N, CA, C and O atoms as a GROMACS GRO file, in nm:
protein
  480
    1MET      N    1  -2.808   0.160  -2.695
    1MET     CA    2  -2.679   0.131  -2.754
    1MET      C    3  -2.693   0.121  -2.905
    1MET      O    4  -2.794   0.076  -2.958
    2GLU      N    5  -2.591   0.164  -2.972
    2GLU     CA    6  -2.589   0.154  -3.118
    2GLU      C    7  -2.574   0.008  -3.159
    2GLU      O    8  -2.512  -0.071  -3.087
    3PRO      N    9  -2.629  -0.029  -3.276
    3PRO     CA   10  -2.615  -0.167  -3.322
    3PRO      C   11  -2.470  -0.209  -3.340
    3PRO      O   12  -2.438  -0.327  -3.327
    4GLY      N   13  -2.383  -0.114  -3.370
    4GLY     CA   14  -2.242  -0.146  -3.392
    4GLY      C   15  -2.167  -0.181  -3.265
    4GLY      O   16  -2.056  -0.234  -3.271
    5THR      N   17  -2.226  -0.152  -3.148
    5THR     CA   18  -2.156  -0.179  -3.022
    5THR      C   19  -2.129  -0.327  -3.005
    5THR      O   20  -2.019  -0.366  -2.965
    6LEU      N   21  -2.229  -0.411  -3.033
    6LEU     CA   22  -2.212  -0.555  -3.021
    6LEU      C   23  -2.103  -0.604  -3.116
    6LEU      O   24  -2.021  -0.688  -3.080
    7LYS      N   25  -2.103  -0.550  -3.237
    7LYS     CA   26  -2.001  -0.588  -3.335
    7LYS      C   27  -1.863  -0.543  -3.288
    7LYS      O   28  -1.765  -0.618  -3.301
    8MET      N   29  -1.854  -0.422  -3.233
    8MET     CA   30  -1.727  -0.371  -3.183
    8MET      C   31  -1.674  -0.458  -3.070
    8MET      O   32  -1.555  -0.491  -3.066
    9LEU      N   33  -1.763  -0.497  -2.978
    9LEU     CA   34  -1.721  -0.583  -2.867
    9LEU      C   35  -1.675  -0.719  -2.917
    9LEU      O   36  -1.576  -0.773  -2.868
   10THR      N   37  -1.746  -0.773  -3.014
   10THR     CA   38  -1.708  -0.903  -3.072
   10THR      C   39  -1.572  -0.893  -3.140
   10THR      O   40  -1.489  -0.982  -3.125
   11ASN      N   41  -1.547  -0.785  -3.213
   11ASN     CA   42  -1.418  -0.766  -3.278
   11ASN      C   43  -1.306  -0.752  -3.176
   11ASN      O   44  -1.196  -0.805  -3.195
   12ARG      N   45  -1.332  -0.681  -3.068
   12ARG     CA   46  -1.230  -0.667  -2.963
   12ARG      C   47  -1.202  -0.801  -2.897
   12ARG      O   48  -1.088  -0.832  -2.864
   13GLN      N   49  -1.308  -0.881  -2.879
   13GLN     CA   50  -1.289  -1.013  -2.819
   13GLN      C   51  -1.202  -1.099  -2.911
   13GLN      O   52  -1.115  -1.172  -2.864
   14LYS      N   53  -1.225  -1.092  -3.041
   14LYS     CA   54  -1.144  -1.167  -3.137
   14LYS      C   55  -0.998  -1.122  -3.130
   14LYS      O   56  -0.907  -1.204  -3.140
   15THR      N   57  -0.976  -0.992  -3.114
   15THR     CA   58  -0.840  -0.939  -3.103
   15THR      C   59  -0.772  -0.993  -2.978
   15THR      O   60  -0.655  -1.033  -2.984
   16VAL      N   61  -0.843  -0.996  -2.866
   16VAL     CA   62  -0.786  -1.048  -2.742
   16VAL      C   63  -0.754  -1.196  -2.757
   16VAL      O   64  -0.649  -1.241  -2.711
   17ILE      N   65  -0.842  -1.272  -2.820
   17ILE     CA   66  -0.817  -1.415  -2.843
   17ILE      C   67  -0.691  -1.432  -2.927
   17ILE      O   68  -0.606  -1.516  -2.896
   18TYR      N   69  -0.677  -1.352  -3.033
   18TYR     CA   70  -0.559  -1.360  -3.119
   18TYR      C   71  -0.432  -1.332  -3.038
   18TYR      O   72  -0.332  -1.404  -3.052
   19ILE      N   73  -0.435  -1.230  -2.954
   19ILE     CA   74  -0.317  -1.194  -2.874
   19ILE      C   75  -0.281  -1.307  -2.777
   19ILE      O   76  -0.164  -1.342  -2.762
   20ILE      N   77  -0.382  -1.364  -2.712
   20ILE     CA   78  -0.356  -1.473  -2.617
   20ILE      C   79  -0.299  -1.594  -2.690
   20ILE      O   80  -0.204  -1.656  -2.642
   21LYS      N   81  -0.356  -1.628  -2.807
   21LYS     CA   82  -0.304  -1.741  -2.885
   21LYS      C   83  -0.159  -1.716  -2.925
   21LYS      O   84  -0.075  -1.806  -2.918
   22PHE      N   85  -0.130  -1.595  -2.968
   22PHE     CA   86   0.005  -1.560  -3.009
   22PHE      C   87   0.103  -1.580  -2.893
   22PHE      O   88   0.210  -1.638  -2.910
   23MET      N   89   0.066  -1.532  -2.775
   23MET     CA   90   0.153  -1.545  -2.658
   23MET      C   91   0.171  -1.692  -2.619
   23MET      O   92   0.282  -1.734  -2.585
   24CYS      N   93   0.063  -1.770  -2.624
   24CYS     CA   94   0.072  -1.912  -2.589
   24CYS      C   95   0.160  -1.986  -2.688
   24CYS      O   96   0.245  -2.066  -2.649
   25ARG      N   97   0.140  -1.958  -2.817
   25ARG     CA   98   0.223  -2.025  -2.919
   25ARG      C   99   0.370  -1.988  -2.903
   25ARG      O  100   0.458  -2.072  -2.920
   26TYR      N  101   0.396  -1.863  -2.871
   26TYR     CA  102   0.534  -1.820  -2.850
   26TYR      C  103   0.595  -1.896  -2.732
   26TYR      O  104   0.706  -1.948  -2.742
   27ALA      N  105   0.522  -1.901  -2.620
   27ALA     CA  106   0.574  -1.971  -2.502
   27ALA      C  107   0.595  -2.119  -2.530
   27ALA      O  108   0.696  -2.176  -2.488
   28LEU      N  109   0.502  -2.182  -2.601
   28LEU     CA  110   0.516  -2.323  -2.633
   28LEU      C  111   0.632  -2.347  -2.729
   28LEU      O  112   0.704  -2.446  -2.716
   29THR      N  113   0.652  -2.257  -2.824
   29THR     CA  114   0.766  -2.269  -2.916
   29THR      C  115   0.896  -2.264  -2.839
   29THR      O  116   0.988  -2.343  -2.866
   30LYS      N  117   0.906  -2.173  -2.743
   30LYS     CA  118   1.029  -2.163  -2.662
   30LYS      C  119   1.050  -2.289  -2.576
   30LYS      O  120   1.164  -2.332  -2.557
   31LYS      N  121   0.941  -2.348  -2.526
   31LYS     CA  122   0.952  -2.472  -2.447
   31LYS      C  123   1.001  -2.587  -2.535
   31LYS      O  124   1.083  -2.668  -2.493
   32VAL      N  125   0.950  -2.593  -2.658
   32VAL     CA  126   0.993  -2.698  -2.752
   32VAL      C  127   1.140  -2.678  -2.785
   32VAL      O  128   1.218  -2.774  -2.783
   33GLU      N  129   1.179  -2.554  -2.816
   33GLU     CA  130   1.319  -2.524  -2.850
   33GLU      C  131   1.413  -2.557  -2.735
   33GLU      O  132   1.527  -2.600  -2.758
   34ALA      N  133   1.368  -2.539  -2.611
   34ALA     CA  134   1.450  -2.567  -2.494
   34ALA      C  135   1.449  -2.716  -2.458
   34ALA      O  136   1.522  -2.760  -2.369
   35GLY      N  137   1.366  -2.792  -2.529
   35GLY     CA  138   1.359  -2.936  -2.501
   35GLY      C  139   1.278  -2.969  -2.377
   35GLY      O  140   1.286  -3.081  -2.326
   36GLN      N  141   1.200  -2.877  -2.329
   36GLN     CA  142   1.120  -2.900  -2.209
   36GLN      C  143   0.991  -2.974  -2.238
   36GLN      O  144   0.936  -3.040  -2.150
   37ILE      N  145   0.941  -2.962  -2.362
   37ILE     CA  146   0.824  -3.039  -2.404
   37ILE      C  147   0.850  -3.093  -2.545
   37ILE      O  148   0.932  -3.039  -2.619
   38ASP      N  149   0.781  -3.200  -2.579
   38ASP     CA  150   0.795  -3.258  -2.712
   38ASP      C  151   0.726  -3.169  -2.815
   38ASP      O  152   0.631  -3.096  -2.784
   39GLU      N  153   0.776  -3.178  -2.938
   39GLU     CA  154   0.715  -3.100  -3.044
   39GLU      C  155   0.575  -3.151  -3.077
   39GLU      O  156   0.485  -3.073  -3.110
   40LEU      N  157   0.556  -3.282  -3.067
   40LEU     CA  158   0.426  -3.342  -3.089
   40LEU      C  159   0.370  -3.391  -2.956
   40LEU      O  160   0.441  -3.452  -2.877
   41ILE      N  161   0.243  -3.365  -2.933
   41ILE     CA  162   0.177  -3.402  -2.807
   41ILE      C  163   0.057  -3.489  -2.839
   41ILE      O  164  -0.018  -3.462  -2.932
   42ALA      N  165   0.039  -3.595  -2.759
   42ALA     CA  166  -0.078  -3.681  -2.776
   42ALA      C  167  -0.198  -3.614  -2.709
   42ALA      O  168  -0.194  -3.583  -2.590
   43ILE      N  169  -0.303  -3.592  -2.786
   43ILE     CA  170  -0.423  -3.532  -2.728
   43ILE      C  171  -0.535  -3.633  -2.714
   43ILE      O  172  -0.623  -3.619  -2.629
   44GLU      N  173  -0.532  -3.735  -2.796
   44GLU     CA  174  -0.625  -3.847  -2.787
   44GLU      C  175  -0.545  -3.972  -2.816
   44GLU      O  176  -0.430  -3.966  -2.860
   45GLU      N  177  -0.607  -4.084  -2.791
   45GLU     CA  178  -0.539  -4.210  -2.818
   45GLU      C  179  -0.505  -4.219  -2.966
   45GLU      O  180  -0.594  -4.219  -3.051
   46GLY      N  181  -0.377  -4.226  -2.997
   46GLY     CA  182  -0.332  -4.239  -3.134
   46GLY      C  183  -0.328  -4.110  -3.213
   46GLY      O  184  -0.284  -4.110  -3.328
   47LYS      N  185  -0.373  -4.001  -3.157
   47LYS     CA  186  -0.373  -3.874  -3.229
   47LYS      C  187  -0.273  -3.778  -3.165
   47LYS      O  188  -0.279  -3.751  -3.045
   48ARG      N  189  -0.181  -3.728  -3.248
   48ARG     CA  190  -0.080  -3.635  -3.199
   48ARG      C  191  -0.087  -3.506  -3.279
   48ARG      O  192  -0.110  -3.509  -3.400
   49VAL      N  193  -0.066  -3.395  -3.211
   49VAL     CA  194  -0.065  -3.265  -3.278
   49VAL      C  195   0.059  -3.188  -3.232
   49VAL      O  196   0.123  -3.223  -3.132
   50ARG      N  197   0.090  -3.085  -3.307
   50ARG     CA  198   0.202  -3.001  -3.265
   50ARG      C  199   0.168  -2.934  -3.132
   50ARG      O  200   0.054  -2.896  -3.108
   51ALA      N  201   0.267  -2.919  -3.049
   51ALA     CA  202   0.247  -2.859  -2.916
   51ALA      C  203   0.187  -2.720  -2.927
   51ALA      O  204   0.104  -2.681  -2.845
   52ILE      N  205   0.230  -2.644  -3.028
   52ILE     CA  206   0.181  -2.506  -3.040
   52ILE      C  207   0.035  -2.499  -3.084
   52ILE      O  208  -0.026  -2.392  -3.081
   53ASP      N  209  -0.022  -2.613  -3.125
   53ASP     CA  210  -0.162  -2.616  -3.165
   53ASP      C  211  -0.250  -2.695  -3.068
   53ASP      O  212  -0.368  -2.717  -3.095
   54ALA      N  213  -0.192  -2.737  -2.957
   54ALA     CA  214  -0.262  -2.828  -2.865
   54ALA      C  215  -0.339  -2.754  -2.755
   54ALA      O  216  -0.344  -2.799  -2.641
   55PHE      N  217  -0.396  -2.642  -2.789
   55PHE     CA  218  -0.476  -2.568  -2.691
   55PHE      C  219  -0.585  -2.492  -2.765
   55PHE      O  220  -0.580  -2.477  -2.887
   56SER      N  221  -0.682  -2.445  -2.691
   56SER     CA  222  -0.787  -2.361  -2.748
   56SER      C  223  -0.825  -2.255  -2.646
   56SER      O  224  -0.809  -2.275  -2.525
   57ILE      N  225  -0.875  -2.146  -2.695
   57ILE     CA  226  -0.917  -2.034  -2.612
   57ILE      C  227  -1.070  -2.029  -2.614
   57ILE      O  228  -1.129  -2.025  -2.722
   58HIS      N  229  -1.132  -2.029  -2.498
   58HIS     CA  230  -1.277  -2.021  -2.489
   58HIS      C  231  -1.316  -1.891  -2.420
   58HIS      O  232  -1.264  -1.859  -2.313
   59THR      N  233  -1.404  -1.818  -2.481
   59THR     CA  234  -1.452  -1.692  -2.424
   59THR      C  235  -1.605  -1.695  -2.417
   59THR      O  236  -1.669  -1.768  -2.492
   60PRO      N  237  -1.660  -1.617  -2.328
   60PRO     CA  238  -1.808  -1.614  -2.320
   60PRO      C  239  -1.867  -1.544  -2.442
   60PRO      O  240  -1.804  -1.458  -2.502
   61ASP      N  241  -1.987  -1.582  -2.476
   61ASP     CA  242  -2.058  -1.515  -2.584
   61ASP      C  243  -2.098  -1.375  -2.537
   61ASP      O  244  -2.137  -1.355  -2.422
   62ILE      N  245  -2.087  -1.280  -2.626
   62ILE     CA  246  -2.129  -1.143  -2.594
   62ILE      C  247  -2.276  -1.132  -2.634
   62ILE      O  248  -2.315  -1.169  -2.745
   63SER      N  249  -2.354  -1.081  -2.542
   63SER     CA  250  -2.498  -1.074  -2.568
   63SER      C  251  -2.547  -0.930  -2.561
   63SER      O  252  -2.473  -0.838  -2.526
   64VAL      N  253  -2.673  -0.912  -2.596
   64VAL     CA  254  -2.737  -0.781  -2.586
   64VAL      C  255  -2.736  -0.734  -2.442
   64VAL      O  256  -2.726  -0.614  -2.415
   65ARG      N  257  -2.744  -0.829  -2.348
   65ARG     CA  258  -2.741  -0.794  -2.206
   65ARG      C  259  -2.610  -0.723  -2.171
   65ARG      O  260  -2.608  -0.632  -2.088
   66ASP      N  261  -2.501  -0.765  -2.236
   66ASP     CA  262  -2.372  -0.699  -2.213
   66ASP      C  263  -2.376  -0.553  -2.257
   66ASP      O  264  -2.321  -0.466  -2.191
   67THR      N  265  -2.443  -0.528  -2.371
   67THR     CA  266  -2.452  -0.389  -2.417
   67THR      C  267  -2.541  -0.308  -2.324
   67THR      O  268  -2.521  -0.187  -2.309
   68LEU      N  269  -2.640  -0.373  -2.263
   68LEU     CA  270  -2.723  -0.301  -2.166
   68LEU      C  271  -2.641  -0.263  -2.043
   68LEU      O  272  -2.661  -0.157  -1.984
   69ARG      N  273  -2.549  -0.350  -2.005
   69ARG     CA  274  -2.459  -0.316  -1.894
   69ARG      C  275  -2.374  -0.196  -1.930
   69ARG      O  276  -2.349  -0.109  -1.846
   70LEU      N  277  -2.329  -0.191  -2.055
   70LEU     CA  278  -2.251  -0.076  -2.100
   70LEU      C  279  -2.332   0.052  -2.092
   70LEU      O  280  -2.280   0.158  -2.057
   71ALA      N  281  -2.461   0.041  -2.125
   71ALA     CA  282  -2.548   0.159  -2.115
   71ALA      C  283  -2.554   0.206  -1.970
   71ALA      O  284  -2.554   0.326  -1.944
   72GLY      N  285  -2.560   0.112  -1.876
   72GLY     CA  286  -2.559   0.147  -1.734
   72GLY      C  287  -2.429   0.214  -1.694
   72GLY      O  288  -2.429   0.308  -1.614
   73VAL      N  289  -2.318   0.166  -1.749
   73VAL     CA  290  -2.188   0.226  -1.720
   73VAL      C  291  -2.185   0.370  -1.770
   73VAL      O  292  -2.136   0.459  -1.701
   74LEU      N  293  -2.237   0.392  -1.891
   74LEU     CA  294  -2.239   0.528  -1.944
   74LEU      C  295  -2.325   0.621  -1.859
   74LEU      O  296  -2.290   0.737  -1.838
   75GLN      N  297  -2.436   0.569  -1.809
   75GLN     CA  298  -2.523   0.650  -1.724
   75GLN      C  299  -2.450   0.687  -1.594
   75GLN      O  300  -2.456   0.802  -1.551
   76GLN      N  301  -2.383   0.590  -1.533
   76GLN     CA  302  -2.308   0.618  -1.410
   76GLN      C  303  -2.194   0.716  -1.438
   76GLN      O  304  -2.167   0.805  -1.357
   77LEU      N  305  -2.129   0.699  -1.552
   77LEU     CA  306  -2.021   0.790  -1.589
   77LEU      C  307  -2.073   0.932  -1.607
   77LEU      O  308  -2.009   1.028  -1.562
   78ALA      N  309  -2.187   0.946  -1.671
   78ALA     CA  310  -2.246   1.079  -1.690
   78ALA      C  311  -2.279   1.144  -1.557
   78ALA      O  312  -2.254   1.263  -1.538
   79THR      N  313  -2.334   1.066  -1.466
   79THR     CA  314  -2.367   1.118  -1.333
   79THR      C  315  -2.241   1.160  -1.258
   79THR      O  316  -2.237   1.266  -1.196
   80SER      N  317  -2.138   1.076  -1.263
   80SER     CA  318  -2.011   1.107  -1.196
   80SER      C  319  -1.947   1.231  -1.256
   80SER      O  320  -1.892   1.315  -1.184
   81ARG      N  321  -1.953   1.242  -1.386
   81ARG     CA  322  -1.897   1.358  -1.455
   81ARG      C  323  -1.966   1.485  -1.409
   81ARG      O  324  -1.901   1.585  -1.380
   82LEU      N  325  -2.098   1.481  -1.403
   82LEU     CA  326  -2.176   1.597  -1.361
   82LEU      C  327  -2.142   1.636  -1.217
   82LEU      O  328  -2.124   1.755  -1.187
   83LEU      N  329  -2.133   1.539  -1.129
   83LEU     CA  330  -2.099   1.565  -0.989
   83LEU      C  331  -1.960   1.628  -0.976
   83LEU      O  332  -1.942   1.726  -0.904
   84ALA      N  333  -1.863   1.571  -1.047
   84ALA     CA  334  -1.726   1.624  -1.041
   84ALA      C  335  -1.722   1.766  -1.095
   84ALA      O  336  -1.649   1.851  -1.043
   85GLU      N  337  -1.798   1.790  -1.198
   85GLU     CA  338  -1.805   1.924  -1.257
   85GLU      C  339  -1.868   2.024  -1.160
   85GLU      O  340  -1.816   2.134  -1.141
   86GLN      N  341  -1.980   1.985  -1.097
   86GLN     CA  342  -2.050   2.073  -1.004
   86GLN      C  343  -1.967   2.101  -0.879
   86GLN      O  344  -1.975   2.211  -0.822
   87GLN      N  345  -1.888   2.005  -0.835
   87GLN     CA  346  -1.806   2.023  -0.716
   87GLN      C  347  -1.678   2.102  -0.746
   87GLN      O  348  -1.604   2.139  -0.655
   88GLY      N  349  -1.655   2.127  -0.873
   88GLY     CA  350  -1.536   2.203  -0.911
   88GLY      C  351  -1.410   2.118  -0.912
   88GLY      O  352  -1.299   2.171  -0.911
   89TRP      N  353  -1.425   1.985  -0.913
   89TRP     CA  354  -1.309   1.895  -0.913
   89TRP      C  355  -1.246   1.886  -1.050
   89TRP      O  356  -1.129   1.851  -1.064
   90ILE      N  357  -1.326   1.917  -1.153
   90ILE     CA  358  -1.278   1.904  -1.289
   90ILE      C  359  -1.348   2.011  -1.374
   90ILE      O  360  -1.465   2.042  -1.352
   91ALA      N  361  -1.277   2.065  -1.471
   91ALA     CA  362  -1.335   2.167  -1.560
   91ALA      C  363  -1.438   2.101  -1.652
   91ALA      O  364  -1.427   1.983  -1.684
   92LYS      N  365  -1.537   2.180  -1.693
   92LYS     CA  366  -1.644   2.128  -1.778
   92LYS      C  367  -1.588   2.066  -1.906
   92LYS      O  368  -1.632   1.959  -1.948
   93GLU      N  369  -1.492   2.134  -1.968
   93GLU     CA  370  -1.434   2.084  -2.093
   93GLU      C  371  -1.362   1.951  -2.072
   93GLU      O  372  -1.373   1.860  -2.153
   94MET      N  373  -1.287   1.943  -1.962
   94MET     CA  374  -1.215   1.819  -1.932
   94MET      C  375  -1.313   1.706  -1.902
   94MET      O  376  -1.294   1.593  -1.947
   95ALA      N  377  -1.418   1.736  -1.828
   95ALA     CA  378  -1.520   1.636  -1.796
   95ALA      C  379  -1.583   1.582  -1.924
   95ALA      O  380  -1.607   1.462  -1.938
   96ALA      N  381  -1.610   1.672  -2.018
   96ALA     CA  382  -1.669   1.632  -2.146
   96ALA      C  383  -1.573   1.543  -2.224
   96ALA      O  384  -1.614   1.444  -2.285
   97LYS      N  385  -1.444   1.579  -2.222
   97LYS     CA  386  -1.344   1.497  -2.294
   97LYS      C  387  -1.331   1.358  -2.232
   97LYS      O  388  -1.323   1.259  -2.304
   98VAL      N  389  -1.329   1.352  -2.100
   98VAL     CA  390  -1.319   1.223  -2.031
   98VAL      C  391  -1.439   1.136  -2.066
   98VAL      O  392  -1.424   1.018  -2.100
   99PHE      N  393  -1.558   1.195  -2.058
   99PHE     CA  394  -1.680   1.121  -2.090
   99PHE      C  395  -1.675   1.072  -2.235
   99PHE      O  396  -1.707   0.956  -2.262
  100ALA      N  397  -1.636   1.158  -2.327
  100ALA     CA  398  -1.632   1.122  -2.469
  100ALA      C  399  -1.531   1.010  -2.495
  100ALA      O  400  -1.560   0.918  -2.571
  101ASN      N  401  -1.414   1.018  -2.432
  101ASN     CA  402  -1.312   0.913  -2.452
  101ASN      C  403  -1.362   0.778  -2.405
  101ASN      O  404  -1.346   0.677  -2.474
  102ILE      N  405  -1.422   0.775  -2.288
  102ILE     CA  406  -1.472   0.647  -2.235
  102ILE      C  407  -1.589   0.597  -2.319
  102ILE      O  408  -1.599   0.478  -2.347
  103ALA      N  409  -1.677   0.688  -2.358
  103ALA     CA  410  -1.791   0.648  -2.443
  103ALA      C  411  -1.742   0.592  -2.575
  103ALA      O  412  -1.798   0.493  -2.624
  104ARG      N  413  -1.639   0.652  -2.634
  104ARG     CA  414  -1.584   0.599  -2.759
  104ARG      C  415  -1.528   0.459  -2.740
  104ARG      O  416  -1.544   0.372  -2.826
  105GLU      N  417  -1.461   0.437  -2.626
  105GLU     CA  418  -1.409   0.303  -2.597
  105GLU      C  419  -1.521   0.201  -2.585
  105GLU      O  420  -1.499   0.082  -2.609
  106LEU      N  421  -1.639   0.246  -2.549
  106LEU     CA  422  -1.754   0.157  -2.537
  106LEU      C  423  -1.836   0.152  -2.666
  106LEU      O  424  -1.946   0.098  -2.669
  107GLY      N  425  -1.781   0.210  -2.774
  107GLY     CA  426  -1.844   0.198  -2.904
  107GLY      C  427  -1.943   0.307  -2.939
  107GLY      O  428  -2.019   0.291  -3.034
  108GLN      N  429  -1.944   0.416  -2.865
  108GLN     CA  430  -2.038   0.525  -2.893
  108GLN      C  431  -1.970   0.635  -2.971
  108GLN      O  432  -1.850   0.660  -2.953
  109ASP      N  433  -2.045   0.702  -3.058
  109ASP     CA  434  -1.993   0.812  -3.137
  109ASP      C  435  -2.027   0.942  -3.064
  109ASP      O  436  -2.142   0.986  -3.066
  110VAL      N  437  -1.927   1.002  -3.001
  110VAL     CA  438  -1.948   1.124  -2.923
  110VAL      C  439  -1.858   1.233  -2.977
  110VAL      O  440  -1.737   1.213  -2.992
  111ASP      N  441  -1.917   1.347  -3.007
  111ASP     CA  442  -1.843   1.461  -3.059
  111ASP      C  443  -1.847   1.573  -2.956
  111ASP      O  444  -1.948   1.642  -2.942
  112VAL      N  445  -1.738   1.591  -2.882
  112VAL     CA  446  -1.730   1.693  -2.776
  112VAL      C  447  -1.743   1.832  -2.836
  112VAL      O  448  -1.807   1.919  -2.777
  113ALA      N  449  -1.683   1.854  -2.952
  113ALA     CA  450  -1.682   1.987  -3.013
  113ALA      C  451  -1.823   2.031  -3.053
  113ALA      O  452  -1.852   2.151  -3.058
  114ALA      N  453  -1.911   1.936  -3.082
  114ALA     CA  454  -2.047   1.970  -3.124
  114ALA      C  455  -2.134   2.013  -3.006
  114ALA      O  456  -2.240   2.072  -3.026
  115GLY      N  457  -2.090   1.984  -2.886
  115GLY     CA  458  -2.164   2.025  -2.766
  115GLY      C  459  -2.295   1.951  -2.752
  115GLY      O  460  -2.307   1.835  -2.792
  116ALA      N  461  -2.394   2.017  -2.694
  116ALA     CA  462  -2.522   1.953  -2.664
  116ALA      C  463  -2.597   1.911  -2.790
  116ALA      O  464  -2.682   1.822  -2.786
  117GLY      N  465  -2.566   1.974  -2.903
  117GLY     CA  466  -2.634   1.940  -3.026
  117GLY      C  467  -2.567   1.827  -3.103
  117GLY      O  468  -2.614   1.788  -3.210
  118GLY      N  469  -2.456   1.775  -3.051
  118GLY     CA  470  -2.380   1.672  -3.122
  118GLY      C  471  -2.442   1.534  -3.108
  118GLY      O  472  -2.543   1.516  -3.040
  119SER      N  473  -2.381   1.440  -3.175
  119SER     CA  474  -2.432   1.302  -3.170
  119SER      C  475  -2.378   1.230  -3.050
  119SER      O  476  -2.262   1.249  -3.010
  120CYS      N  477  -2.461   1.148  -2.993
  120CYS     CA  478  -2.420   1.071  -2.875
  120CYS      C  479  -2.504   0.947  -2.867
  120CYS      O  480  -2.487   0.867  -2.775
   0.00000   0.00000   0.00000
């Protein structure tokens, strides 16, 4: 795996956290506006915070082991692509495009147009 893969996964995880926080804050804002919850919530004895800030998102740490799993996924994908191509289920060009698209989503730089001599 490329060194950037771990960084890419971490950035995507941050994006997902941001989206989840945004949705939670929106839902909590609507609950406050509807009068269903108080604007300030007690989280500890004597400590109150705004309802929209009274939560946290916890995600697992991304490790090198995760990138190794991705390498396994790419290997399985390559094998499946080859099988589908050999069975005539999919054209060679389409199989290459599918593989490249998925590999790019996993943080790999794949150039279908360069063929066997391209970067992967």
